N, C-alpha and C positions, 0 to 999 in steps of 0.2 A: 469368236462364236463359231462353233460348228452348226452342221446340219441338224444335230439331234437338237442344240438350243432351238434354233428355228422351227423345227417340228412341233416341240412342246408348245413354243409362244406362239404358234398359230392355231393349234389345237385350243389353249386356252382364250384366245382373242375371238374364236368362233362360238364358244359357248359363254363367254363373258355376258351377253346382253348388252356390252357397250356399243354406242352409235358408230357408225362407219367413220365420222369425222376423229372420232377419239383414236380408233384404231389405227387410220392412216397416220396419225400423230406419232404413234407409238412405233408403227413400222418405218417412219421417216426416221427417227432416232437410231434404228439399227441398219441403215442403209447408206452406201456412199454414192448412189447414183437418184435416189428420191430427195425431196425438198429441195430441188434445184441441183443436186450433185451431179447430173447428166449435162450440165451446161459445161462442166470444165472438160468434159469429152468431148466436146465440139469442135475445140480448136480455133474458135472465133468463127466459125462457119455460119451463114445464115440458114435456119431452119423452120419448116412448117411442121405442127402438130396436128392430126385430126384425131379431136376427143369424143369418146363414146361416156356419157357421164352416167356413173352411178351413186352419185351424192346429191344431197339435198342441196338447190341453189346452184348447180353446176359451176362451182368455184374451181378454176383450173389448177389451183394450189392443192386441191383435195384429190382430184381425179388421178386415179394412178399414184397418189401421195406427190403429186406435183414433180414430176421428173425434169420439167424445164423450167420452173417455176421455184425461185428460192424462198426457203422457207420463212414464215413468217418471225419477227424478231421475239415472241413469246414461245420459248422452247419449254415451259415448264410443264411437268409431269402432271397428269390427272390424279387426283386423290384415290384412296382405296386400292390402289395396286397392289399385288402379292409382293412380299420381299425379294422373291427371286427374280421377278419382271422389273421392279427398281433396279436391282443389282445389274443386269443384263443392259439395261440402258446407261446404268452410270459408267459403264467400262469401256463403252464405245467411244472412240476418238471422233469429234465431228468433221466431217469431210471439209475440205477449204473450200469456199464459195469459188464458182467459176467465173470467167468472164462473161459478160452478158450479150451475147450476139443478138442479132435480130431474130425474134422466134414470132412466127405468126401462127395463133392459136385458133382453131376451129373447131365450133361444136357440130358434130355432124349426125349426134343421135343423143335425145333427151328422155327423160320421162314425160315432158309437158307434149312432145311430139307424139308420144305412142298413145297419151290419153287422148290428144286431138284426133289421131288417126282412126280410135276406138269410137269416139263420139261421132266421127264422119260416117263411119259405115254403119251405125246404129241407126243414124238420120236415113242412110240412102235406104235401109230396110223397113222404113217407117215409122220408126219407134220415136216418140216423144223423148229426147235425151237431156239429162242433166251432167254436167262436168262439175265436179267438186274440186276447189283448187287447193283444200286443204293437205298438207303432206302428212301422210298416215306413219308415224315413226315410232309409235308408242308399243307396249308389251303387245304382241300378236293375238292373247287370247281376250283380253280388253278391247282391243281394236275390233275383232272380229263382231262380238257382241255389241259394241257401240254401233258398228256401220249397219248390222242387220236390224236393231231397233231403229235406225234412221231410215231403213228402207221399209221398215212396215210402215212408216207414218207418212211416205212419199205418194204422189199420186202415179196411177200405171205409166209405166215407162221405163228405159234404161237409165240408171245411174254410172257413173265412172269415177272412180278414185284411183290413187296411185301413191306411191311411199315405198317405205321399207320398215316394216315393223320387226321388233326382236323377241327372241325367246331365251331364256335362261335355262342351261340346259341341265337338268339332274344327272346325279354321278354317273348313271348309266342310260341313258338314252334310248327310246327305240327309234323305230322308223320315221322319218318325215321330214319337215324344213318348215320355215316361217308361214310360209303361204298355206300349207296344208294345216297347219296349227290354226290360223285364223279362219280357215274355212271351216273347220270342224266347229271352232267357239260360235261361228255364225249360225251353221245349221242347229246347234242347241236353241236358239233363239227364235229361228223361223220353223221348229218342229212343229207339224201339224198343217201348216199354211198350205193351201193349195193354188196360190197365185204369185208364187217367189221361187226365185232360184238364185244361187250365189255363187260368182267365180272368184277364185284367188289365185295369181298363178305368177309364177317369176319369169320375166320377159327374155331371161336366157336359155330358159327350157329346163333348167337345174336347180330345184329347190330344196336344199340342203345336201347331204352328200349321196342322195339315191339319185334315180334317173327319171323321176318325176318331176313335172312342173308344177303342179299344184293341186287345188280340187274344185269341183264344180257340184254345190250341194243344193237340195231342194228340201222341202217339208217331210220329206218321207225318208231322208238321208239316215237321221237317227234312227227310226225304227227298223231298218233295213240292216243297218250294223249290229243293233240289239238282239235281231233276230239270229245272227250269226254266232252271239255270245259274247260280242264286246261292248264294253261300257266305255262309252264318250267320256266322261269324268276322268276316269282311269288313264285313257289314252291322252288326254291333256296332260295330267300330274306326270306323266311320263315320257312326254314328248313322243309319243307314238302314233299320231295323229294319222301318219301314212297308212298304218296297217288297219286302222278302223276305216278309212276313206277307200282302201282297198276292197274290205270285205263289204261296204255298202254299195261298191260300183262307182264311186265318185271321185277316182283320181284321173287326173289329165296327164298323159304323156306325149310331148310333142317332139323329142329329140333336141339336140342344141340348135338354138335359132340364129346363132353367129352375133349376138349382140347382148348388153346387158344395162338397162336403164331401169333396174330397181324391179319393183312388182305392180302389177295391175289388179283391182278390185272391181267387180262388174255384177252390179244386182239388175235382174229384170224383174219387175211386176208388171203384169197384165191384168185386164179388166174381164173376167170370167163373164158378165153381162147375161148370165144365163145359159151359156155355152158350156159345151164339155169343157173341163179344166184342163185337158191337153192343147186346146187350142189358143193360139196366139203365140206360141212357140214359132 
């Protein structure tokens, strides 16, 4: 298998909408070091692994496709794969299992830690804070709408979610990423609200192929983008949320953060209480 095969496969995987666990299973089938294959290269040495988890449940067998964790016995390919992907997987020889030296696995960064840190900071700023444990992994557009509807019904304060939603890309996608896609969908739901804002961002600072981390929208985001001549529904249908959020002034750009524990979604609802609508930030 050559470089062009790997590039084609990676492009397809990123646009497929498949969950990361399935993507990692496929990557493992095509690697001599994933799925525990690196064990054979250690020569019996004891090893320590420091793991930054970008998968639900923080399973070491899925983080980085399990370099030092033997592949589970179930090697079955998922259904619905294109024939050329199945062909690539079926033509690869399986790497031999390595000897199992002592391997100490340490989780040094997780989504739970990121959510807890965000909640702690919100409390320090004096906000009533709700930490939602549900893992957000469904379609980004549907997830954005659902979280925004939930935020509308919650009392004033900060609400925090985490996860990794998916986007099935059209043939010629525009600019953006899953966090921006989710933020724009949420903006449609909270349109016109004076007491809400909603953030969706990738913890590594890179949402999609661009340099933006995500979006921070409020009740006027849609109106600002429409005034610039853009249509939010068209942007979502063409995976072009980034261009809309740029026009509405709602993109977040942090630069690389040096870690990746999936995405954070944070909603802020404040009590106007007869005050000016901008008080409470």
